[in-house]
N, C-alpha and C positions, 0 to 999 in steps of 0.2 A: 320564473322558470328560466328566463334568459340569463339571469345572474348565476344560477346554479350550473347551467351549461358552461358559462365562461370559467367558473372555478374548476369544474371537472376538466375542461380543455387545458387550462393552465397547469393543473396537476399532471395530466397526461404528458404534456410537452416537457415538463420538468423531469419526469421519469425517463422519457426518451433521451433527454440530454445527458442524464446521469448514466444511463446504460451505454450510450455512445462513447462517453468519456471512459467508462470502465473497459469497453472493448478496445478502444484505442490504446489505453495503458497496457493492457495485457498483450496486445499485438506487438507493441514495442519490446516488451519483456521477452516475448517469443523470439523476435528478431535477434535480440542480444544473446539469448541463450543458444540459439542455433548457430550463430556466427562463432560463438565461443566453444561450444561442445558438440556441434553436429545435430542432425535432424532426427536421430533415433532416441526416443525417450527412455528406452531400456538401458542405454549407456550414458544418458545425459540427465543427471538429477535436477539440474536447473530447469530443463525443459519439462520434466515431470511435474515440478512445482508449478510452472506456468499453466500446464494443462489442468491441474487440480483447481487452481484459482479461476480458470476460465469456466469450469463447471459451477463454481460457487456463485458466479454472477450470471449464470444461464447463457453463456456465450455458445452459440450453436457449434456443433462438432465440425460442420463443413467450413465454418469461418476459422476455426482453429487450424484445421488441415491446410486451408488456403494460406494462412499466415506463415505456417511452417514452410510451405512450398515457396512463397514469395521471399522468405528469408534466405533461401538458397540461390536466388537469382543474382546475376552480376550487377543489375541495376538497383538492387536494394540499398537504401540509404544506410550508412554506418552511423549508428547512434552512440554517442558518448554519454555516460552517466555522470552527472555533475551535481554536487550538493552545495546549495547556497544557504547562508546563515544570516540571520538578522533579528531585529527586535521589532515587534508590533507596537501598537499603542499601549501605554501604561507599563512598558517594560517587559511584555510577554515575549519569551524566547521562541523563535520560529525556525524550523529547518525545512528546506524545500528541495525535494529530490526531483531531478529532471533527467530526461533522456532526449538528447538533441542532436541534430545534424547541422546546426548553425549556432555556434557559441555566441556570436555577436548579437544575434536576434534575441536569444534566450536571456542573456544577462541584462540586456536593455529592457526587456519586458518585465522581468522579475524586479529590477530596480524601480521601474515605473510603478508597479503595483505597491511596493513598499512605500514609496514617496507619497502616492495618492492616498494611501491608507494610514497616513501619519506614523509610518514606521521608518526604519533605517536598515538598509542592507549592509551587513558587516563583512569582515574578512574571514578567511578560512580559519577555523579554530576559535572564533570569538563567541560562539554559542554552543557548539556541539559537545563541549565538556559538561554541559548541564543535562545531557542525555546519555543513555546507555543503549547501544545497538544490540537488539536481541532477535532471536528467531521466535515467531509466534505461530503456533499451530492451533486451529479451531476444529473441533470434532463433534459429531453428533453424540450425545450422551447415551442413546439407546444401545443396549448390549455391551456397554463398557462398565467395568468396575473401577471407579476412579482411584480407590485405595490401592488395588492390585496394580493398576497401570502405573501409578506413581512409583511404587517400589521397583517395578520392572525397568522403568526408564531413568531412574535417578543416577544409575551408573553410566548412562549414555549422554549426560549433559543436562538433563531436566533440572531446572531451578525452581519452578513453581507450577502447580496445576490447580486450576480453580474454575469457577463458573463465569460465564460471560455471555455476550450477545452476538448473534450472527448477523450476516448481511441484511437479512429480512426481519430482524428483531426476534428471532427464535433463540431459545436457550441452547448454549453450547458449552463444551468443556474447552478451556484454553490452557495450552501448555506453552511455557516460555523457557528459552535456553539462551546462553551466551551466543553471540554472533559466531564465534569460532567453533561452537558445538552444533551448529545448524545441521550440517551434513550427517554427523553421528546420530543425532536424534531422528532425522528423517529416515535414515537407514534402519534404525531400531524399530520404528513404527512399521515400516514396510515388512520387516521380518516377522512382525507380530500380526500382520494383516490388518493393521489399523490405518484406514484411509482418511486423512484429514479433509474437511470441507475446504479449507484454505491453509496455505503455508506461506507466511510473509516474513520479510526482514523489516523490523520497525524500530524507530527511535523512541525509547521509553523515557520520559522525563524522570530525573532523579528526585527532584522536588517540584511541586506545583504552586502556581500563583492563584489566589482566589480574588476575584474582582466583583464589584457591584454589577448588577444586571446590565445597566446601560453601558458601562465600560467594557464588559465582556462582549456585548453585541458589536462594539467597534472592532474588537479583535477578530471576531468570527466573520465580520464583513470582509476584512482583508484576507482571511484564510479562504473564504469562498471565491474571491477574485483570483487568488493564486491557483486554486484547484481548477478553475475554469480555463486556465492558460493551456494551450495545446502542447507545450513542451513539458509541463509539470506532471509528474507521475504521482507523487504523494506529498502531503504537507503534515508536519508534526509540530506540536506546540505544547508549552507547559502550563496552559490555562487549566485550572481545576474544573 
């Protein structure tokens, strides 16, 4: 009985840690969006995207509103978005998106994670050419006709529409577009009253690397360490 309790407690803490990280990431995204485009979501598409993503991870409405209010304060930290590139164990390409108010701290931590994980932090451009930056929209399939939606959105930048998995393992429709078409596709969906569960900018690998299970676990261990860093927003890699 005691062992079962310990396992449940460990699972519960892991879930809380994951939720806290998600809330922190979206809080920084809100701060950046408000600083750039103002606090009114009706005139700030980036902020609307952040608010959609907050819903997808069950971030309470009052916390979202508090984050928007904090972002307008004079004492709010100014976050810079910096992309770090490197290789993990066995040559797997890794991109690390960060939002930081202290460049020195962030680069030191990211470099340390790579070194301890048998990886190498590279220079700008050394890895990103192996990825394509795309807009990724996830939608509940209920009430949507995928075929009709694809035809309606293809003239607004839609490159592909298919099935995928949501934050909680549920089935979703996934729409992808080029980075430069993100705003066009977001606007087209809003005009058609299609509200995504989430709308993200992601680095999609052009090709992937397949590794044996033990080698793959080495890579995922490094990815996990990077994702736990307080300055890291997202980590992308080309491991299959």
